[in-house]
C-alpha positions as CSV (number, residue, x, y, z in Angstrom):
1,X,-83.1,93.9,68.5
2,X,-85.7,95.7,70.6
3,X,-87.3,98.8,69.1
4,X,-86.9,102.2,70.7
5,X,-90.1,104.2,71.5
6,X,-91.3,106.8,69.1
7,X,-90.8,109.5,71.8
8,X,-87.1,108.8,71.7
9,X,-86.9,109.5,68.0
10,X,-88.4,113.0,68.5
11,X,-85.4,113.7,70.7
12,X,-83.1,112.4,68.0
13,X,-84.7,114.8,65.5
14,X,-84.2,117.6,68.0
15,X,-80.6,116.7,68.4
16,X,-80.2,116.6,64.6
17,X,-81.6,120.1,64.2
18,X,-79.4,121.5,67.0
19,X,-76.4,119.9,65.4
20,X,-77.2,121.6,62.1
21,X,-77.6,125.0,63.6
22,X,-74.3,124.7,65.5
23,X,-72.1,123.7,62.6
24,X,-74.0,125.1,59.5
25,X,-72.5,128.6,59.8
26,X,-69.0,127.2,59.3
27,X,-69.8,126.4,55.7
28,X,-71.6,129.6,55.1
29,X,-69.2,132.0,56.9
30,X,-68.2,134.1,53.8
31,X,-71.8,134.6,52.7
32,X,-72.9,135.5,56.2
33,X,-70.0,138.0,56.7
34,X,-70.8,139.7,53.4
35,X,-74.5,140.0,54.0
36,X,-74.2,141.4,57.6
37,X,-71.2,143.7,56.6
38,X,-68.6,142.1,58.8
39,X,-65.2,140.6,58.4
40,X,-64.7,136.8,58.2
41,X,-62.9,136.9,61.6
42,X,-65.8,138.8,63.2
43,X,-68.3,136.4,61.7
44,X,-66.3,133.6,63.2
45,X,-67.2,135.0,66.6
46,X,-70.7,133.9,65.9
47,X,-69.4,130.4,66.5
48,X,-67.5,131.4,69.7
49,X,-70.6,133.3,71.0
50,X,-72.7,130.2,70.4
51,X,-70.2,128.0,72.3
52,X,-70.2,130.4,75.2
53,X,-73.9,130.5,75.3
54,X,-74.0,126.7,75.5
55,X,-71.3,126.6,78.3
56,X,-72.6,129.4,80.4
57,X,-76.3,129.8,79.6
58,X,-77.3,126.1,79.8
59,X,-76.6,125.6,83.6
60,X,-78.2,129.0,84.4
61,X,-81.3,128.1,82.5
62,X,-81.5,124.7,84.3
63,X,-81.6,126.5,87.7
64,X,-84.2,129.0,86.5
65,X,-86.5,126.2,85.2
66,X,-85.6,123.4,87.7
67,X,-89.2,123.1,89.0
68,X,-90.6,122.6,85.5
69,X,-91.5,119.1,84.3
70,X,-88.9,117.8,82.0
71,X,-91.3,117.4,79.1
72,X,-92.4,121.1,79.5
73,X,-88.8,122.2,79.7
74,X,-88.0,120.3,76.4
75,X,-91.0,122.0,74.8
76,X,-89.7,125.4,76.0
77,X,-86.2,124.7,74.8
78,X,-87.4,123.8,71.3
79,X,-89.5,127.0,71.2
80,X,-86.4,129.0,72.0
81,X,-84.6,127.0,69.3
82,X,-87.2,127.6,66.6
83,X,-87.5,131.3,67.5
84,X,-83.8,131.8,67.5
85,X,-83.3,130.3,64.1
86,X,-86.2,132.3,62.6
87,X,-84.7,135.4,64.2
88,X,-81.3,134.5,62.6
89,X,-82.9,134.1,59.2
90,X,-84.3,137.6,59.3
91,X,-81.5,139.4,61.2
92,X,-80.4,142.5,59.2
93,X,-77.1,143.2,61.0
94,X,-74.3,141.5,62.9
95,X,-75.6,142.4,66.4
96,X,-79.1,140.9,65.8
97,X,-77.5,137.8,64.3
98,X,-75.3,137.4,67.3
99,X,-78.3,137.8,69.6
100,X,-80.2,135.2,67.6
101,X,-77.2,132.8,67.9
102,X,-77.2,133.3,71.7
103,X,-80.9,132.7,72.0
104,X,-80.5,129.4,70.0
105,X,-77.5,128.3,72.1
106,X,-79.6,128.4,75.2
107,X,-81.5,125.4,73.9
108,X,-78.3,123.4,73.1
109,X,-76.7,122.4,76.4
110,X,-79.9,122.2,78.3
111,X,-81.6,120.1,75.6
112,X,-78.8,117.5,75.6
113,X,-78.6,117.6,79.4
114,X,-82.4,117.2,80.0
115,X,-82.9,115.1,76.9
116,X,-80.3,112.6,78.0
117,X,-82.2,112.1,81.3
118,X,-85.5,111.8,79.4
119,X,-84.0,109.3,76.8
120,X,-82.7,107.2,79.7
121,X,-86.1,107.2,81.4
122,X,-87.9,106.1,78.2
123,X,-86.3,102.6,78.2
124,X,-85.5,99.9,80.7
125,X,-82.4,100.4,82.9
126,X,-80.3,97.9,80.9
127,X,-80.6,100.1,77.7
128,X,-80.4,103.6,79.3
129,X,-76.9,104.4,77.9
130,X,-77.8,103.1,74.5
131,X,-80.9,105.3,74.4
132,X,-78.8,108.3,75.3
133,X,-76.3,107.4,72.7
134,X,-79.1,107.1,70.1
135,X,-80.2,110.7,71.0
136,X,-76.6,112.0,70.6
137,X,-76.4,110.1,67.2
138,X,-78.9,112.8,65.9
139,X,-76.1,115.3,66.6
140,X,-73.5,113.3,64.7
141,X,-75.7,112.4,61.8
142,X,-76.3,116.1,61.3
143,X,-72.7,116.5,60.5
144,X,-72.8,113.8,57.9
145,X,-76.1,114.6,56.3
146,X,-77.6,117.8,57.7
147,X,-74.7,120.2,57.5
148,X,-73.8,119.4,53.8
149,X,-77.5,119.6,52.9
150,X,-78.0,122.8,54.7
151,X,-74.8,124.3,53.2
152,X,-76.0,123.4,49.7
153,X,-79.4,125.0,50.4
154,X,-77.7,128.1,51.7
155,X,-75.4,128.3,48.7
156,X,-78.3,127.9,46.2
157,X,-80.9,130.1,47.8
158,X,-79.0,132.2,50.4
159,X,-77.7,131.5,53.9
160,X,-81.0,132.7,55.4
161,X,-82.9,129.8,53.8
162,X,-80.7,127.3,55.7
163,X,-81.9,128.7,59.0
164,X,-85.5,128.5,57.9
165,X,-85.0,124.8,57.1
166,X,-83.4,124.2,60.5
167,X,-86.4,126.0,62.2
168,X,-88.8,123.7,60.3
169,X,-87.0,120.6,61.5
170,X,-87.1,122.0,65.0
171,X,-90.9,122.4,64.7
172,X,-91.2,118.7,63.7
173,X,-89.2,117.8,66.9
174,X,-91.4,120.2,69.0
175,X,-94.6,118.7,67.7
176,X,-93.2,115.2,68.4
177,X,-92.1,116.0,71.9
178,X,-95.5,117.6,72.6
179,X,-97.5,114.6,71.3
180,X,-95.3,111.6,72.1
181,X,-93.2,112.2,75.1
182,X,-95.0,111.0,78.3
183,X,-96.5,113.7,80.5
184,X,-95.0,112.3,83.6
185,X,-92.4,109.7,84.3
186,X,-92.5,107.7,87.5
187,X,-88.8,107.5,87.6
188,X,-88.5,111.3,87.9
189,X,-88.3,113.1,91.2
190,X,-89.4,116.6,91.8
191,X,-86.5,118.9,91.6
192,X,-85.6,122.2,93.3
193,X,-82.8,124.8,93.1
194,X,-81.6,123.6,96.5
195,X,-81.5,120.0,95.4
196,X,-79.8,120.7,92.1
197,X,-77.2,123.1,93.7
198,X,-76.4,120.4,96.4
199,X,-74.7,118.5,93.6
200,X,-72.1,121.3,93.3
201,X,-70.9,120.5,96.9
202,X,-69.8,117.1,95.8
203,X,-66.1,116.7,94.9
204,X,-66.8,113.5,92.8
205,X,-69.1,115.5,90.5
206,X,-66.4,118.2,89.9
207,X,-63.8,115.6,89.4
208,X,-66.1,113.8,86.9
209,X,-66.6,117.1,85.0
210,X,-62.8,117.6,84.8
211,X,-62.5,114.1,83.5
212,X,-65.1,114.9,80.7
213,X,-63.4,118.2,79.9
214,X,-59.9,116.8,79.5
215,X,-60.8,113.4,78.1
216,X,-62.6,114.9,75.1
217,X,-60.3,117.9,74.7
218,X,-57.8,116.0,72.5
219,X,-60.5,115.4,69.9
220,X,-60.9,119.1,68.9
221,X,-57.2,119.8,69.4
222,X,-56.6,117.6,66.4
223,X,-60.0,117.8,64.5
224,X,-60.0,121.6,64.4
225,X,-56.9,121.4,62.2
226,X,-57.8,118.3,60.3
227,X,-58.1,120.1,56.9
228,X,-54.5,121.4,56.9
229,X,-53.3,118.0,58.2
230,X,-55.0,116.2,55.3
231,X,-53.7,118.7,52.7
232,X,-50.3,119.5,53.9
233,X,-49.2,116.3,55.7
234,X,-51.2,113.5,54.0
235,X,-51.2,115.2,50.5
236,X,-54.9,115.2,49.7
237,X,-56.4,117.9,47.5
238,X,-58.8,120.4,49.1
239,X,-61.7,118.8,47.1
240,X,-60.9,115.4,48.6
241,X,-61.2,116.7,52.2
242,X,-65.0,116.7,52.0
243,X,-65.0,113.0,51.3
244,X,-62.7,112.4,54.3
245,X,-64.9,114.5,56.6
246,X,-67.9,112.3,55.5
247,X,-65.9,109.2,56.5
248,X,-65.1,110.9,59.8
249,X,-68.8,111.6,60.3
250,X,-69.7,107.9,59.7
251,X,-67.1,107.0,62.3
252,X,-68.6,109.5,64.7
253,X,-72.0,107.9,64.3
254,X,-70.7,104.4,64.8
255,X,-68.8,105.6,67.8
256,X,-71.8,107.0,69.5
257,X,-73.8,103.8,69.2
258,X,-70.8,101.7,70.3
259,X,-70.2,103.9,73.3
260,X,-73.7,103.5,74.4
261,X,-73.5,99.7,74.2
262,X,-70.2,99.7,76.1
263,X,-71.6,102.0,78.8
264,X,-74.6,99.6,79.3
265,X,-72.1,96.8,79.8
266,X,-69.8,98.4,82.4
267,X,-69.4,102.1,82.5
268,X,-66.1,102.5,84.4
269,X,-64.3,99.6,82.8
270,X,-65.6,100.6,79.3
271,X,-64.4,104.2,79.8
272,X,-61.0,103.2,81.2
273,X,-60.3,100.8,78.3
274,X,-61.7,103.3,75.7
275,X,-59.4,106.1,77.0
276,X,-56.3,103.8,76.9
277,X,-57.1,102.6,73.3
278,X,-57.8,106.2,72.2
279,X,-54.5,107.4,73.5
280,X,-52.7,104.5,71.9
281,X,-54.3,105.2,68.6
282,X,-52.8,108.7,68.4
283,X,-49.4,107.1,68.1
284,X,-50.7,105.0,65.2
285,X,-52.3,108.1,63.7
286,X,-48.9,109.9,63.7
287,X,-47.5,107.4,61.2
288,X,-50.8,106.8,59.3
289,X,-51.2,110.6,58.5
290,X,-48.3,110.3,56.0
291,X,-50.2,107.8,53.8
292,X,-53.2,108.7,51.6
293,X,-54.4,105.1,51.6
294,X,-54.1,104.4,55.4
295,X,-55.5,107.8,56.4
296,X,-59.0,106.8,55.1
297,X,-59.4,104.0,57.7
298,X,-57.4,106.2,60.1
299,X,-60.0,109.0,60.0
300,X,-62.8,106.5,60.3
301,X,-61.3,104.8,63.4
302,X,-60.5,108.2,64.9
303,X,-64.1,109.2,64.7
304,X,-65.3,105.9,66.2
305,X,-62.8,106.0,69.2
306,X,-63.3,109.8,69.8
307,X,-67.1,109.9,69.9
308,X,-67.6,106.6,71.7
309,X,-66.5,108.6,74.7
310,X,-69.4,111.0,74.5
311,X,-72.3,108.7,75.7
312,X,-70.0,107.2,78.3
313,X,-69.0,110.5,79.8
314,X,-72.6,111.7,79.7
315,X,-74.0,108.4,81.2
316,X,-71.3,108.5,83.9
317,X,-72.3,111.9,85.2
318,X,-75.9,110.8,85.3
319,X,-75.0,107.7,87.2
320,X,-73.1,109.8,89.8
321,X,-75.8,112.4,90.2
322,X,-78.9,110.2,90.0
323,X,-80.6,112.1,92.9
324,X,-80.4,115.5,91.1
325,X,-79.1,114.8,87.5
326,X,-80.4,117.8,85.5
327,X,-77.8,120.4,86.5
328,X,-74.9,117.9,86.5
329,X,-75.9,116.6,83.1
330,X,-76.0,120.1,81.6
331,X,-72.7,121.0,83.3
332,X,-71.2,118.0,81.6
333,X,-72.2,119.5,78.3
334,X,-70.6,122.8,79.4
335,X,-67.4,120.9,80.5
336,X,-67.1,119.2,77.1
337,X,-67.6,122.4,75.2
338,X,-64.9,124.1,77.3
339,X,-62.7,121.1,76.6
340,X,-63.4,121.6,72.8
341,X,-62.5,125.3,73.0
342,X,-59.3,124.6,75.1
343,X,-58.3,121.8,72.9
344,X,-58.6,124.0,69.8
345,X,-56.5,126.7,71.5
346,X,-53.8,124.3,72.5
347,X,-53.8,122.8,69.0
348,X,-53.3,126.3,67.6
349,X,-50.3,127.0,69.9
350,X,-48.8,123.6,68.8
351,X,-49.0,124.3,65.1
352,X,-47.6,127.8,65.6
353,X,-44.3,126.5,67.0
354,X,-44.1,122.9,65.8
355,X,-44.7,121.0,62.5
356,X,-48.4,120.4,62.1
357,X,-47.7,116.6,61.8
358,X,-46.5,116.7,65.5
359,X,-50.1,117.6,66.6
360,X,-50.9,113.9,66.6
361,X,-48.5,113.5,69.5
362,X,-49.3,116.8,71.3
363,X,-53.1,116.5,71.2
364,X,-53.3,113.3,73.3
365,X,-51.6,115.0,76.3
366,X,-55.0,116.5,77.1
367,X,-56.7,113.2,77.2
368,X,-53.8,111.7,79.2
369,X,-54.7,114.3,81.9
370,X,-58.3,113.1,81.7
371,X,-57.2,109.5,82.1
372,X,-55.1,110.3,85.1
373,X,-58.0,112.1,86.7
374,X,-60.3,109.2,86.0
375,X,-57.9,106.7,87.5
376,X,-57.6,109.0,90.6
377,X,-61.4,109.1,90.9
378,X,-61.6,105.3,90.7
379,X,-59.0,105.0,93.4
380,X,-60.8,107.4,95.6
381,X,-64.1,105.6,95.1
382,X,-62.5,102.3,95.8
383,X,-60.9,103.6,99.0
384,X,-64.3,105.0,100.2
385,X,-66.0,101.7,99.6
386,X,-63.3,99.8,101.5
387,X,-63.4,102.4,104.3
388,X,-67.2,102.2,104.6
389,X,-67.1,98.4,104.8
390,X,-64.2,98.3,107.2
391,X,-64.4,97.7,111.0
392,X,-62.2,100.9,111.4
393,X,-65.1,103.1,110.4
394,X,-67.5,101.3,112.8
395,X,-65.1,101.9,115.7
396,X,-64.9,105.7,115.0
């Protein structure tokens, strides 16, 4: 197995720290709410505000900084990230904490958008998707290791200490990027606002973004309500849920690596087969959720299948927008975050009117739309190729 360059591992550390800051607040919500004198529901908006910052702020920041070298942009993003987390650690009221979360969120979407391009450029072409998947693994490992560790630190020494730890991890990534990431990459082209915005005129890019948004939406439609499913449907105690979530996190990590390998093999064929298998698994999951024994491998396989899609969807948008990938790559992160929010919303409506066990059959409808859009895009692309090679075009 070929080794990955040290520069790539600095991006993995950055992804790990960003994953921690995104999800850590979920485990510390009651402590945060009490300390900044807000309700639990209001404190929950700190998560919503972060997600909106990722979805909206990322593409805007890309356009503002499009002339910057990618290495310099990554350094700037990690500076934003570290400052935002230190700001959060010392925020004395709700408004300042929300502002700190928004500052930090600016780094998220753009870091993964630009970092994916940088990761791909650090290795030979045959391993580009695998390198991207490795970077995204930092995000998934943060859920398995980082978030539980950060939550423990926060519960022992106060929630503010968790954000200090995250900022320190961010500093390690910042130093690594500064020292190890190459100053210039021959594979990169100089960018401009005009060049990046030109991507938005292409229908195939917008269709690919819709594919990403819908394909991944089913994941959060179900996962957002995984705790009540495990306790009310499967029959686990609340204490056992943490163990199942760790199992899920292991599956997520495996899925990221597997998705990268599949994308390197054949991106369109791999994504098509993965979506079909993922949709089929929801039917299996509907029956598995009633068994405590079967739900353990069920949660693991769900994590593998769901998150194998992430590197494939990210690599595909880069493949389509190779002439100006930065904005398209960041927009893909925005699309997937919007899919997460929409999936959670639809899941909430489902459990309000139907038995929560039915969510395993309602959630995949979102991914089914993504699959239909993907097949449509493949058909359109095939038609264009046939048309371009046909004598009809030459006669027009």
